[in-house]
KOLLUMKE-341213 format. One record per residue (C-alpha): z, y, x; residue number from 1; chain. Coordinates in nm, 4 decimals. Layout:
<pts>
         z         y         x   nr  kette
         Z         Y         X  NUM      A
...
</pts>
This chain:
<pts>
         z         y         x   nr  kette
   10.8106    8.9719   10.3270    1      A
   10.9253    9.2272   10.0702    2      A
   11.1119    9.5240   10.2169    3      A
   11.4642    9.5906   10.0928    4      A
   11.4561    9.8879    9.8502    5      A
   11.8087    9.9921    9.9509    6      A
   11.6730   10.0521   10.3009    7      A
   11.3204   10.1723   10.2253    8      A
   11.3948   10.4298    9.9550    9      A
   11.6558   10.6286   10.1518   10      A
   11.4328   10.6145   10.4614   11      A
   11.1335   10.7500   10.2697   12      A
   11.3444   11.0239   10.1131   13      A
   11.4855   11.1225   10.4528   14      A
   11.1379   11.1254   10.6071   15      A
   11.0220   11.3569   10.3278   16      A
   11.3262   11.5801   10.3700   17      A
   11.4430   11.5206   10.0141   18      A
   11.8065   11.4993    9.9095   19      A
   11.8294   11.3746    9.5501   20      A
   12.1581   11.2917    9.3829   21      A
   12.3147   10.9461    9.4096   22      A
   12.2117   10.8720    9.0507   23      A
   11.8505   10.9638    9.1243   24      A
   11.8485   10.7494    9.4366   25      A
   11.9864   10.4555    9.2365   26      A
   11.7058   10.4957    8.9817   27      A
   11.4449   10.5100    9.2585   28      A
   11.5875   10.1985    9.4235   29      A
   11.5816   10.0160    9.0891   30      A
   11.2213   10.1165    9.0221   31      A
   11.0893   10.0610    9.3738   32      A
   10.9937    9.6904    9.3402   33      A
   10.7751    9.7494    9.0335   34      A
   10.6170   10.0598    9.1837   35      A
   10.5494    9.8839    9.5121   36      A
   10.3893    9.5907    9.3300   37      A
   10.1666    9.8257    9.1311   38      A
   10.0503   10.0004    9.4471   39      A
    9.9692    9.6663    9.6103   40      A
    9.7573    9.5747    9.3075   41      A
    9.5520    9.8918    9.3563   42      A
    9.4607    9.7806    9.7076   43      A
    9.3908    9.4232    9.5958   44      A
    9.0555    9.5159    9.4360   45      A
    8.8009    9.4306    9.7093   46      A
    8.5235    9.6375    9.5521   47      A
    8.7361    9.9535    9.5648   48      A
    8.8774    9.9051    9.9125   49      A
    8.6747   10.1770   10.0830   50      A
    8.6059   10.3945    9.7812   51      A
    8.7730   10.7276    9.7159   52      A
    8.9587   10.7749    9.3888   53      A
    8.7965   11.0037    9.1359   54      A
    9.1012   11.2301    9.1434   55      A
    9.0086   11.4050    9.4669   56      A
    8.9088   11.7664    9.4139   57      A
    8.6657   11.9207    9.6576   58      A
    8.6195   12.2953    9.6295   59      A
    8.2740   12.2969    9.7854   60      A
    8.0399   12.5578    9.6537   61      A
</pts>
């Protein structure tokens, strides 16, 4: 079941404490399905399921 972007996007923004303009919210709602699909594809790679992305910076000396 795909969540409704008109419900999810405002809820995520409220949870983050963000208050963008109505135009920005409309753009986020329009782009949410494609973004959500892309994120799901990242998790669909079985070999990378438990791996950490290479973008994590650890300041260990």
